[in-house]
Backbone as CSV, one residue per row, in Angstrom:
resi,resn,N_x,N_y,N_z,CA_x,CA_y,CA_z,C_x,C_y,C_z
1,UNK,104.476,124.125,141.344,104.069,123.466,142.390,105.169,122.895,143.240
2,UNK,105.148,122.715,144.154,105.909,122.080,145.273,105.767,120.525,145.122
3,UNK,106.878,119.889,144.732,106.852,118.328,144.335,107.180,117.740,145.727
4,UNK,107.109,116.785,146.284,107.439,115.936,147.586,108.739,115.160,146.758
5,UNK,108.839,114.558,145.433,109.913,114.111,145.091,111.275,114.637,145.034
6,UNK,110.674,116.101,144.670,112.014,116.902,144.222,112.542,117.510,145.607
7,UNK,111.482,117.511,146.722,112.069,117.977,148.066,112.746,116.912,148.624
8,UNK,112.661,115.924,148.261,113.772,114.634,149.147,114.735,114.571,148.353
9,UNK,114.688,114.617,147.030,115.836,114.314,146.062,117.024,115.852,146.260
10,UNK,116.297,116.803,146.844,117.162,117.678,146.884,117.536,118.050,148.411
11,UNK,117.086,117.238,149.114,117.723,117.112,150.769,116.931,117.676,151.772
12,UNK,115.643,118.306,150.889,114.753,119.175,152.065,114.082,118.112,152.926
13,UNK,113.954,118.705,154.276,113.196,117.692,155.211,112.089,118.599,156.112
14,UNK,111.530,118.103,156.819,110.561,118.769,157.205,110.562,119.556,158.456
15,UNK,112.043,119.139,159.185,112.436,120.019,160.042,112.991,121.228,159.470
16,UNK,113.393,121.137,158.225,114.216,122.353,157.628,112.963,123.305,157.359
17,UNK,112.045,122.554,156.782,110.898,123.288,156.382,110.090,124.089,157.370
18,UNK,110.049,123.367,158.665,109.185,124.007,159.986,110.301,125.020,160.066
19,UNK,111.414,125.024,160.367,112.552,126.080,160.653,112.756,127.294,160.186
20,UNK,112.168,126.759,158.646,112.346,128.102,157.356,110.645,128.591,157.609
21,UNK,109.804,128.604,158.494,108.352,128.957,158.123,107.786,128.207,157.160
22,UNK,108.049,127.107,156.726,106.885,126.671,155.708,106.335,125.771,156.487
23,UNK,105.197,125.702,156.760,104.389,124.920,157.315,103.496,123.548,156.414
24,UNK,103.258,122.558,157.282,102.356,121.591,156.501,101.368,122.081,155.797
25,UNK,100.397,123.100,156.546,99.091,123.390,155.806,99.310,124.026,154.397
26,UNK,100.543,124.739,154.622,100.878,125.444,152.980,101.382,124.516,152.173
27,UNK,102.032,123.475,152.818,102.546,122.362,151.725,101.146,121.576,151.323
28,UNK,100.381,121.357,152.026,98.904,120.611,151.562,98.243,121.530,150.871
29,UNK,98.112,122.771,150.873,97.433,123.864,149.913,98.018,123.440,148.847
30,UNK,99.406,123.612,148.566,100.031,123.891,147.312,100.060,122.324,146.462
31,UNK,99.857,121.219,147.330,99.604,119.936,146.538,98.216,119.796,146.213
32,UNK,97.340,120.406,147.005,96.294,120.353,146.570,96.020,121.101,145.272
33,UNK,96.418,122.417,145.341,96.405,123.023,143.904,96.981,122.438,142.734
34,UNK,98.220,121.810,143.040,99.053,120.931,142.009,98.508,119.971,141.428
35,UNK,97.537,119.061,142.709,96.607,118.184,142.219,95.582,118.470,141.144
36,UNK,94.721,119.428,141.991,93.505,120.060,140.765,93.794,120.368,139.528
37,UNK,95.316,120.977,139.010,95.547,122.019,138.225,95.801,120.333,136.933
38,UNK,96.590,119.451,137.543,96.820,118.087,136.948,95.480,117.441,136.611
39,UNK,94.694,117.241,137.437,93.304,116.499,137.197,92.570,117.548,136.078
40,UNK,92.373,118.984,136.247,92.124,119.409,134.984,92.713,119.430,133.600
41,UNK,94.189,119.346,133.529,95.045,119.061,132.654,94.727,117.661,131.981
42,UNK,94.518,116.794,132.672,94.151,115.231,132.522,92.866,115.149,131.805
43,UNK,91.820,115.854,132.378,90.585,115.785,132.097,90.260,116.719,130.548
44,UNK,91.136,117.668,130.404,91.280,118.236,129.194,91.850,117.541,128.048
45,UNK,93.108,116.791,128.537,93.776,115.877,127.647,92.667,114.983,127.097
46,UNK,91.730,114.377,127.913,91.226,113.344,127.619,89.831,113.472,126.963
47,UNK,89.397,114.561,127.015,88.372,115.194,125.713,88.941,115.171,124.882
48,UNK,90.253,116.063,124.626,90.872,115.933,123.177,90.881,114.909,122.560
49,UNK,91.643,113.757,123.383,91.826,112.508,122.741,90.504,111.764,122.420
50,UNK,89.351,111.802,123.315,87.962,111.455,122.846,87.398,112.262,121.451
51,UNK,87.869,113.266,121.464,86.916,114.138,120.251,87.684,113.534,119.365
52,UNK,89.276,113.543,119.335,89.844,113.081,118.146,89.731,111.702,117.729
53,UNK,89.448,110.644,118.732,89.111,109.023,118.492,87.689,109.393,117.801
54,UNK,86.599,110.263,118.094,85.510,109.928,117.658,85.569,110.553,116.253
55,UNK,86.292,111.584,115.964,86.331,112.185,114.445,86.965,111.136,113.665
56,UNK,87.886,110.337,114.038,88.492,109.195,113.222,87.630,108.284,113.019
57,UNK,86.841,107.790,113.983,85.983,106.624,114.147,84.999,106.947,113.023
58,UNK,84.355,108.203,112.819,83.335,108.995,112.113,84.075,108.808,110.637
59,UNK,85.184,109.414,110.328,85.963,109.203,109.183,86.333,107.766,108.573
60,UNK,86.618,107.037,109.415,86.624,105.860,108.945,85.386,105.109,108.397
61,UNK,84.290,105.338,109.481,83.048,104.852,108.927,82.348,105.453,107.617
62,UNK,82.429,106.612,107.459,82.435,107.394,106.190,83.067,107.005,105.130
63,UNK,84.175,106.321,105.146,85.240,105.871,103.838,84.694,104.710,103.679
64,UNK,84.381,103.952,105.032,84.115,102.288,104.692,82.712,102.332,103.894
65,UNK,81.590,103.081,104.427,80.762,103.256,103.616,80.548,103.467,102.155
66,UNK,81.531,104.549,102.326,81.627,105.283,100.890,82.252,104.075,99.951
67,UNK,83.157,103.421,100.458,83.830,102.080,99.955,82.741,100.998,99.283
68,UNK,81.710,100.575,100.294,80.843,99.553,100.147,79.988,100.186,99.196
69,UNK,79.629,101.323,99.250,78.532,102.129,97.941,79.581,101.725,96.537
70,UNK,80.591,101.957,96.547,81.339,102.147,95.192,81.470,100.656,94.865
71,UNK,81.813,99.643,95.962,82.138,98.362,95.717,80.621,97.402,95.185
72,UNK,79.279,97.875,95.694,77.810,97.518,95.196,77.795,97.940,93.947
73,UNK,78.135,99.323,93.718,77.996,99.826,92.221,78.481,98.979,91.081
74,UNK,79.966,98.870,91.826,80.615,98.186,90.393,80.251,96.711,90.323
75,UNK,80.162,96.303,91.428,79.403,94.933,91.321,78.202,94.630,90.700
76,UNK,77.207,95.685,90.733,75.930,95.667,89.604,76.525,96.272,88.469
77,UNK,77.108,97.143,88.213,77.743,97.204,86.866,78.125,96.087,86.011
78,UNK,79.033,95.469,86.810,79.788,94.184,86.286,78.696,93.017,85.915
79,UNK,77.809,93.037,86.925,76.743,92.116,86.505,75.938,92.278,85.294
80,UNK,75.328,93.693,85.191,74.944,93.948,83.986,75.717,93.975,82.892
81,UNK,76.674,94.169,82.755,77.581,94.122,81.552,77.780,92.327,81.315
82,UNK,77.876,91.889,82.575,78.259,90.420,82.208,77.016,89.556,81.619
83,UNK,75.707,89.924,82.070,74.276,89.431,81.844,74.334,90.007,80.157
84,UNK,74.528,91.337,79.854,74.413,92.028,78.481,75.072,90.758,77.771
85,UNK,76.704,90.797,77.877,77.536,90.071,76.933,77.156,88.691,77.043
86,UNK,76.610,87.836,77.752,75.969,86.752,77.812,74.547,86.647,76.898
87,UNK,73.733,87.722,77.020,72.887,87.588,76.142,73.201,88.095,74.192
88,UNK,74.484,88.492,74.331,74.905,89.135,72.934,75.235,87.766,72.465
89,UNK,76.081,86.957,73.532,76.904,85.813,73.091,75.759,84.762,72.654
90,UNK,74.473,84.668,73.269,73.810,83.752,73.085,72.942,83.905,71.557
91,UNK,72.777,85.228,71.342,72.009,85.648,70.254,72.990,85.493,68.883
92,UNK,74.297,85.670,69.130,75.368,85.245,67.903,75.343,83.842,67.951
93,UNK,75.504,82.906,68.956,75.217,81.643,68.761,73.837,81.262,67.920
94,UNK,72.735,81.741,68.703,71.451,81.189,68.006,71.458,81.541,66.812
95,UNK,72.043,82.840,66.080,72.192,83.301,64.608,72.892,82.310,64.012
96,UNK,74.109,82.070,64.340,74.939,81.068,63.842,74.340,79.550,63.430
97,UNK,73.831,79.215,64.422,73.032,78.038,64.529,71.900,77.888,63.478
98,UNK,71.333,78.860,63.367,70.135,79.239,62.443,70.560,79.409,60.910
99,UNK,71.876,79.832,60.658,72.266,79.930,59.646,72.778,78.610,59.091
100,UNK,73.641,77.776,59.942,73.857,76.476,59.737,72.807,75.752,59.476
101,UNK,71.698,75.461,60.452,70.781,74.660,59.757,70.350,74.986,58.436
102,UNK,70.178,76.363,58.120,69.775,76.698,56.691,70.487,76.277,55.661
103,UNK,71.541,76.225,55.754,72.725,75.962,55.026,72.809,74.503,55.011
104,UNK,72.530,73.761,56.150,72.554,72.300,55.997,71.438,71.839,55.107
105,UNK,70.101,72.576,55.614,68.639,72.253,54.800,69.047,72.789,52.863
106,UNK,69.724,73.473,53.153,69.742,73.879,51.503,70.874,72.796,50.877
107,UNK,71.514,72.173,51.539,72.450,71.430,51.257,71.605,69.983,50.930
108,UNK,71.223,69.659,51.936,70.226,68.291,51.798,69.181,68.324,50.845
109,UNK,68.481,69.574,50.360,67.730,69.814,49.535,68.261,69.663,48.161
110,UNK,69.484,70.003,48.258,70.379,69.989,47.115,70.678,68.705,46.649
111,UNK,71.303,67.753,47.549,71.507,66.521,47.286,70.377,65.682,47.136
112,UNK,69.280,65.829,47.508,68.016,65.286,47.534,67.554,65.439,45.954
113,UNK,67.566,66.776,45.379,67.388,67.028,43.963,68.100,66.189,43.037
114,UNK,69.767,66.198,43.411,70.712,65.898,42.357,70.595,64.236,42.261
115,UNK,70.063,63.372,43.696,69.571,62.149,43.660,68.320,61.750,42.791
116,UNK,67.673,62.650,42.682,66.454,62.277,42.220,66.524,62.400,40.618
117,UNK,67.649,63.186,40.157,67.789,63.375,38.609,68.745,62.340,38.179
């Protein structure tokens, strides 16, 4: 396409163009064609960027949902494990307390028996 900046930088002026048979109408048509090509190119590039952004957004959303799902699952597992360990610990403490109570009761009975004799 014909670029006005190129023309100016190359020293091409309107007088030369007219004298060379290049008219303003032809120039206008060429510039319009170049403008439309650039417009289509820009539109296509924008569509591609939009599509790529949407794919990336979707991937990030899916990854986030997967991560949140894993965190929730691990959190539930950890909660269940801690509850289970807590129950086991309470049962062990209660069993030990019962054993100590029985031991203390046995000692108490033995001492009472010895004191009676």
